Structure formats: C-alpha cells, structure tokens
C-alpha positions as semicolon CSV with decimal commas, in nm:
position;residue;x (nm);y (nm);z (nm)
1;M;13,033;20,206;14,283
2;E;13,398;20,148;14,365
3;T;13,415;19,819;14,559
4;K;13,780;19,816;14,666
5;G;13,818;19,842;15,042
6;K;13,443;19,826;15,111
7;G;13,311;19,610;15,397
8;M;13,105;19,293;15,350
9;S;12,776;19,451;15,457
10;T;12,831;19,742;15,220
11;L;12,903;19,509;14,927
12;L;12,601;19,288;15,000
13;N;12,367;19,588;15,018
14;H;12,507;19,741;14,698
15;P;12,547;19,437;14,470
16;P;12,683;19,463;14,116
17;R;12,432;19,579;13,855
18;V;12,385;19,398;13,524
19;N;12,340;19,650;13,244
20;L;12,214;19,508;12,916
21;K;12,375;19,601;12,586
22;E;12,162;19,814;12,357
23;G;11,920;19,592;12,168
24;N;11,991;19,292;12,394
25;N;11,647;19,305;12,556
26;P;11,470;19,030;12,752
27;I;11,159;18,875;12,595
28;I;10,975;18,915;12,925
29;A;11,006;19,251;13,100
30;P;11,169;19,221;13,443
31;I;10,974;19,261;13,766
32;Y;11,075;19,588;13,927
33;Q;11,033;19,452;14,279
34;T;11,156;19,762;14,454
35;A;11,001;20,022;14,681
36;K;11,213;20,311;14,556
37;F;11,431;20,426;14,267
38;V;11,754;20,625;14,241
39;M;11,680;20,974;14,109
40;T;11,892;21,145;13,850
41;Q;11,966;21,510;13,782
42;E;11,927;21,452;13,409
43;M;11,549;21,504;13,405
44;P;11,271;21,652;13,619
45;Y;11,179;21,437;13,917
46;S;10,816;21,436;13,795
47;D;10,930;21,239;13,488
48;Q;11,102;20,970;13,694
49;F;11,001;20,664;13,891
50;I;11,054;20,753;14,256
51;Y;10,844;20,533;14,483
52;T;10,636;20,229;14,388
53;R;10,324;20,349;14,569
54;V;10,327;20,635;14,317
55;S;10,449;20,454;14,006
56;N;10,651;20,152;13,897
57;P;10,759;20,027;13,550
58;T;10,592;19,686;13,597
59;L;10,262;19,851;13,687
60;T;10,297;20,099;13,404
61;Q;10,343;19,819;13,150
62;L;10,026;19,648;13,273
63;E;9,833;19,975;13,260
64;M;9,946;20,035;12,902
65;T;9,843;19,682;12,803
66;L;9,499;19,716;12,960
67;S;9,439;20,051;12,791
68;L;9,518;19,895;12,453
69;L;9,297;19,593;12,520
70;Q;8,998;19,800;12,632
71;G;9,058;20,056;12,357
72;E;9,080;20,349;12,598
73;E;9,324;20,632;12,668
74;E;9,464;20,546;13,009
75;S;9,430;20,313;13,307
76;V;9,537;20,276;13,667
77;V;9,575;19,944;13,850
78;F;9,485;19,869;14,210
79;A;9,544;19,613;14,482
80;S;9,195;19,466;14,425
81;G;8,887;19,503;14,209
82;L;8,700;19,653;14,502
83;A;8,981;19,907;14,546
84;A;8,929;20,004;14,182
85;I;8,562;20,068;14,255
86;T;8,604;20,258;14,582
87;N;8,900;20,471;14,475
88;S;8,735;20,557;14,143
89;M;8,416;20,672;14,313
90;L;8,603;20,874;14,575
91;G;8,817;21,027;14,302
92;L;8,522;21,128;14,085
93;L;8,267;21,229;14,350
94;K;8,270;21,473;14,639
95;N;8,066;21,558;14,947
96;G;7,712;21,652;14,840
97;D;7,715;21,453;14,515
98;H;7,463;21,183;14,427
99;L;7,514;20,864;14,227
100;L;7,275;20,616;14,068
101;F;7,347;20,246;14,049
102;F;7,166;19,934;13,945
103;R;7,081;19,671;14,202
104;E;7,229;19,392;13,990
105;I;7,598;19,448;14,060
106;Y;7,884;19,291;14,254
107;R;7,770;19,251;14,616
108;P;8,065;19,438;14,784
109;A;8,012;19,728;14,543
110;R;7,644;19,736;14,633
111;V;7,731;19,743;15,005
112;F;7,979;20,026;14,943
113;F;7,719;20,232;14,756
114;N;7,436;20,163;15,000
115;Q;7,637;20,213;15,317
116;T;8,003;20,317;15,319
117;I;8,000;20,593;15,059
118;K;7,733;20,781;15,253
119;D;7,983;20,829;15,535
120;F;8,171;21,053;15,290
121;G;7,865;21,272;15,231
122;I;7,789;21,111;14,894
123;D;7,430;20,993;14,853
124;S;7,317;20,705;14,633
125;T;7,003;20,549;14,488
126;M;6,971;20,179;14,402
127;I;6,746;20,097;14,106
128;P;6,639;19,763;13,954
129;L;6,816;19,699;13,624
130;G;6,622;19,832;13,327
131;D;6,369;20,039;13,525
132;F;6,416;20,355;13,321
133;D;6,108;20,524;13,467
134;L;6,250;20,500;13,819
135;L;6,594;20,592;13,687
136;E;6,455;20,913;13,538
137;K;6,264;20,996;13,856
138;S;6,574;20,941;14,069
139;V;6,787;21,209;13,903
140;R;6,863;21,505;14,128
141;P;6,944;21,805;13,905
142;G;7,284;21,951;13,988
143;K;7,357;21,670;14,235
144;T;7,352;21,345;14,035
145;K;7,696;21,303;13,881
146;L;7,733;20,936;13,788
147;L;7,552;20,616;13,687
148;Y;7,720;20,284;13,771
149;F;7,622;19,948;13,623
150;E;7,736;19,598;13,523
151;S;7,669;19,400;13,207
152;P;7,646;19,103;13,214
153;T;7,534;19,132;13,574
154;N;7,651;18,928;13,869
155;P;7,521;18,663;13,934
156;N;7,247;18,606;13,675
157;V;7,420;18,758;13,367
158;E;7,145;18,999;13,267
159;I;7,224;19,248;12,990
160;A;7,194;19,624;13,031
161;D;7,097;19,837;12,732
162;I;7,414;20,045;12,709
163;T;7,291;20,265;12,424
164;K;6,989;20,375;12,629
165;L;7,209;20,432;12,933
166;R;7,444;20,648;12,728
167;E;7,151;20,854;12,600
168;F;7,025;20,895;12,956
169;C;7,367;21,011;13,078
170;D;7,405;21,253;12,788
171;K;7,063;21,400;12,865
172;H;7,151;21,462;13,229
173;K;7,523;21,532;13,173
174;I;7,643;21,259;13,408
175;L;7,923;21,002;13,385
176;L;7,858;20,643;13,276
177;V;8,075;20,393;13,464
178;M;8,066;20,022;13,383
179;D;8,193;19,718;13,568
180;N;8,309;19,516;13,269
181;T;8,457;19,224;13,463
182;L;8,226;18,946;13,343
183;A;8,249;19,050;12,978
184;G;8,624;19,116;12,979
185;P;8,827;19,412;12,849
186;H;8,808;19,297;12,486
187;Q;8,436;19,378;12,487
188;H;8,206;19,684;12,492
189;H;8,426;19,911;12,284
190;G;8,255;20,201;12,111
191;F;7,950;20,238;12,338
192;G;8,058;20,565;12,495
193;I;8,149;20,431;12,838
194;D;8,334;20,701;13,033
195;L;8,510;20,461;13,271
196;F;8,549;20,084;13,284
197;I;8,609;19,900;13,610
198;H;8,769;19,554;13,612
199;S;8,851;19,297;13,872
200;L;9,175;19,169;13,721
201;T;9,150;18,882;13,969
202;K;8,896;18,720;13,737
203;F;8,933;18,652;13,362
204;V;9,223;18,891;13,299
205;N;9,464;18,705;13,527
206;G;9,271;18,383;13,485
207;H;9,460;18,160;13,726
208;G;9,307;18,245;14,062
209;D;9,639;18,339;14,224
210;V;9,628;18,720;14,219
211;I;9,395;18,986;14,356
212;A;9,403;19,304;14,147
213;G;9,181;19,565;13,985
214;A;9,184;19,842;13,727
215;A;9,003;20,154;13,615
216;I;9,030;20,221;13,241
217;G;8,898;20,517;13,049
218;K;8,942;20,880;12,956
219;S;9,270;21,036;13,071
220;S;9,078;21,324;13,225
221;L;8,907;21,082;13,463
222;I;9,214;20,869;13,538
223;K;9,396;21,188;13,639
224;K;9,133;21,235;13,910
225;I;9,143;20,873;14,023
226;R;9,518;20,806;14,032
227;P;9,594;21,060;14,309
228;M;9,326;20,895;14,522
229;A;9,493;20,555;14,475
230;I;9,829;20,703;14,573
231;T;9,690;20,884;14,877
232;L;9,491;20,587;15,006
233;G;9,773;20,342;14,935
234;A;9,575;20,112;14,704
235;T;9,880;20,035;14,488
236;L;9,918;19,695;14,326
237;D;10,235;19,500;14,415
238;P;10,482;19,469;14,122
239;H;10,495;19,090;14,141
240;A;10,115;19,072;14,130
241;A;10,119;19,308;13,831
242;Y;10,369;19,079;13,660
243;L;10,143;18,777;13,717
244;V;9,845;18,962;13,569
245;Q;10,055;19,060;13,267
246;R;10,163;18,698;13,229
247;G;9,803;18,580;13,255
248;L;9,706;18,816;12,972
249;R;9,928;18,621;12,732
250;T;9,667;18,345;12,720
251;Y;9,360;18,564;12,776
252;E;9,214;18,530;12,427
253;L;9,267;18,154;12,418
254;R;9,124;18,102;12,766
255;Y;8,821;18,323;12,717
256;S;8,736;18,164;12,384
257;R;8,754;17,810;12,523
258;Q;8,563;17,896;12,839
259;T;8,291;18,075;12,640
260;Q;8,246;17,778;12,406
261;T;8,215;17,539;12,699
262;A;7,974;17,771;12,882
263;A;7,746;17,792;12,578
264;E;7,738;17,413;12,548
265;L;7,666;17,374;12,920
266;A;7,389;17,634;12,911
267;A;7,214;17,444;12,632
268;W;7,261;17,115;12,819
269;F;7,129;17,255;13,148
270;K;6,808;17,356;12,972
271;T;6,736;16,989;12,906
272;H;6,833;16,865;13,252
273;K;6,549;16,720;13,459
274;F;6,674;16,876;13,783
275;V;6,731;17,229;13,643
276;K;6,434;17,463;13,665
277;K;6,584;17,773;13,502
278;V;6,903;17,870;13,319
279;Y;7,056;18,218;13,299
280;Y;7,296;18,281;13,009
281;P;7,330;18,590;12,782
282;E;7,103;18,545;12,483
283;G;6,885;18,755;12,259
284;E;6,926;19,051;12,028
285;L;7,064;19,295;12,287
286;A;7,340;19,059;12,398
287;Q;7,431;18,983;12,039
288;K;7,443;19,353;11,955
289;Q;7,667;19,449;12,246
290;M;7,895;19,148;12,297
291;K;8,136;18,955;12,077
292;D;8,140;18,663;12,321
293;M;7,865;18,569;12,565
294;G;8,105;18,493;12,846
295;A;8,185;18,201;13,073
296;I;7,928;18,245;13,349
297;V;7,619;18,023;13,357
298;S;7,372;18,064;13,641
299;L;7,081;17,835;13,710
300;E;6,809;17,739;13,952
301;L;6,776;17,380;14,065
302;D;6,433;17,220;14,067
303;P;6,330;17,175;14,432
304;A;6,225;16,824;14,328
305;C;6,593;16,730;14,340
306;G;6,562;16,734;14,718
307;M;6,862;16,963;14,782
308;T;6,938;17,328;14,821
309;A;7,209;17,483;14,606
310;Q;7,444;17,478;14,904
311;E;7,386;17,108;14,972
312;F;7,426;17,021;14,605
313;S;7,751;17,216;14,568
314;H;7,915;17,019;14,849
315;R;7,844;16,691;14,665
316;L;8,055;16,779;14,360
317;K;8,418;16,674;14,309
318;L;8,542;16,851;13,995
319;M;8,360;17,181;14,027
320;Q;8,501;17,364;14,326
321;F;8,265;17,520;14,581
322;A;8,436;17,860;14,603
323;V;8,378;18,232;14,563
324;S;8,515;18,439;14,274
325;L;8,510;18,355;13,904
326;G;8,714;18,362;13,584
327;S;8,974;18,102;13,686
328;S;9,102;17,813;13,478
329;E;8,909;17,572;13,702
330;T;8,530;17,557;13,715
331;L;8,381;17,716;14,029
332;I;8,029;17,676;14,167
333;N;7,873;17,918;14,413
334;P;7,527;17,921;14,581
335;T;7,419;18,278;14,510
336;L;7,196;18,328;14,815
337;I;7,481;18,277;15,062
338;F;7,750;18,495;14,908
339;L;7,581;18,728;14,660
340;G;7,245;18,829;14,800
341;D;7,248;18,839;15,179
342;D;7,254;19,221;15,180
343;L;6,930;19,244;14,981
344;S;6,567;19,244;15,088
345;Q;6,354;18,936;15,025
346;K;6,168;19,127;14,753
347;D;6,493;19,220;14,576
348;R;6,620;18,863;14,597
349;E;6,298;18,726;14,452
350;E;6,304;18,974;14,164
351;M;6,669;18,895;14,092
352;G;6,623;18,518;14,098
353;I;6,837;18,463;14,408
354;N;6,697;18,189;14,630
355;P;6,803;17,869;14,814
356;Y;6,817;17,680;14,482
357;S;7,013;17,929;14,271
358;L;7,373;17,869;14,160
359;R;7,641;18,057;13,968
360;I;7,890;17,851;13,768
361;S;8,214;18,004;13,643
362;V;8,322;17,773;13,365
363;G;8,688;17,678;13,350
364;L;8,910;17,494;13,104
365;E;8,817;17,136;13,190
366;N;8,672;16,895;12,936
367;V;8,302;16,975;12,896
368;Q;8,199;16,611;12,930
369;D;8,382;16,590;13,262
370;I;8,193;16,896;13,389
371;K;7,861;16,743;13,283
372;A;7,948;16,415;13,454
373;D;8,043;16,595;13,773
374;F;7,717;16,791;13,770
375;D;7,519;16,471;13,730
376;S;7,715;16,306;14,010
377;G;7,562;16,553;14,253
378;F;7,222;16,389;14,204
379;I;7,329;16,030;14,264
380;G;7,107;15,880;14,529
381;K;6,843;16,150;14,481
C-alpha cells in the first residue's frame, strides 16, 4: 500500500508487512491470530483461507500433525474435547438414528448420550463395558449406526477388547468410534477404528493451560464432521492451537516419563497398608493393544484409614486436588464427586466408584516426592 499522504489512523490500521525471502523460514510457524484473510483472484476462493471459523493455517498445521501422529487420513480440531464429541456425533448421526455406548466413558460424554442427544431425535443405549450379550441384544437393525467407547476407561482404566468390537461393528455395519484420550494419539493404530476422539487438553498439550479437542480418522467421516464444527462455531482459537502444537514437541518425552512413574506408583500402591485396591492397565489384552500403559492410576482407599477420598485429597500438598488429567503436575480427584454423580448406585458399585475411590493423573515430579506426599495424607491417622 502506498503510504505517502495517508492519515495516522490509516497507517496504524494498515501496518507494513514483513515478507520473508524464499528459504528464509522461521523454525516455529507463526500464529495466524486473525479472524479473516485477504482473498486473491489468482485461485478459487474454496482453495484459500477466508475466515478463521472455517479454516486457519495454525489450525491446519495442528490437524496435519495429529493425523500423522494417530496414523489417520485427516483430522479436525475443536474448542474443547467435549466439542469434538458432540460435533462428531451430530455430524455422523441424524434424527431417527440409534447409537450404542459403554457406560465407562468420560462423564460429560455419558450425560450427552443419555440426555442431550435425545433432544435431536437420536436414541442411545448405555451398556456395561464388555457385556457383549447385552451389546448384541441392543442392536436395532437399520437404526443403530455407531458404537462409542473408551480404552483405557475413565476413571478406572479398564481395557476394551477392540478386536471384538471391530468384529461386532463389521457384522452390523456400524461405525466404531473411540475416545483415545487416556492412551494418547501414538497408540491404537491398526485396530480398524473409524474415528478417534481426543481431548487435546490432556496429554497432547500436557501443560494444563489450553482447552481443545480433535476428531481424527477417515477423510470421509471428517468431511461430515467439519461442516458441523463450522456451523456450530466450535472452532479452536489459533493461539490455543499454537500452544497445543508447542506442547506436542515434548509429548513423547512427557508420556514416557509419566508412564514409567505411574507404573512404579501402581506397584507401590499395591503394597500400601491404606490402599484396598489399585486400578492400572495390566494383563494380556492391555499388552496386546497398547505400547504404553499410560499415566493414570486409580485406587480405592481402605476405610480403615478413617477418611473418605475427598477428605484425604485435601490433606495433600504436592498432588493437586483438581479435575482433568494429563498435565505435567500430578492431579488427584475423588471419582464419586466428579465422575460418577450421574450414575445409579448399582452402576457406581459395578464400576468401583465409591466414597473411597481416587483417580491419580501422574505428572513429571520425582516419584519419591509423590510417594512421600501420598503418605503425608495419613499422618495422624
């Protein structure tokens, strides 16, 4: 733009642009923190970035990275993990459809399936994890279109048999959708999952300072989901996308360290006099399906300790009493309060959710410091 003779307000709202020389690229891609883009006549508008709610280079880079990491064709990012779930379901299902889901999933997703989605004319059936007889009986020919599950599950890290689920979905010609948040996008490749859902807030970002989500899978499915995200305005902010991309730089290092610490803690908890039960992925099925067993350890305190999980959590100093998981700091959460209040007493009992149950998201602290902090909660008891 010619600047000579222009007024101050014009110059300040049209500042000089810095154009890089060919090959003189930044190591870190810039944040395209803009709502809109200038359109050119040189190419079709459909091939250009126009408006960030529709597309943005920073978001596109993150989507490409996630697709590579999960080993899938395409992805779309969202303003939250829950937005990834809701927009994906509304993009793939229509009025009159029916979906199956396992009881052992993220609580807000369970509430959405049991309540909200029915307002859209989509019916659902909740089934205990691994009950294949009930799963088979719950299929509605011509109506059931999708099966949704988690593995490891939240909060007690149970393992679903993905091979059997894939066979079931093939038999009934329905989609298999997996919340892969606890395992991470480097896991569960090659099992025939049609669509992966991730809360990027958790291990992918890893620093507890961003809320974001993603759906990753076949291009044919993403092409149905992306328009829903655009229409409902569930777009991730470019700066948040940049922070997730930055967090991914240390993803492998963080996950490896957190997994090692979690495994050591799980073994230690099994010997602790005030721990009644420990939940951590073990056994042949977990070993077959997962490269790493993850950084979530859940447990049940022995009532003999004289405290509920909630009371115990407030006594700790290093482990933070907080919701969410996957951060660099260790978080502890009483599961009854935040993860099971929507369930019946029978469901809670079967799932191991009670006043003494805890979920621990293991961070990057020294393992001996975590053990010492855990023990400190019993001082005076």
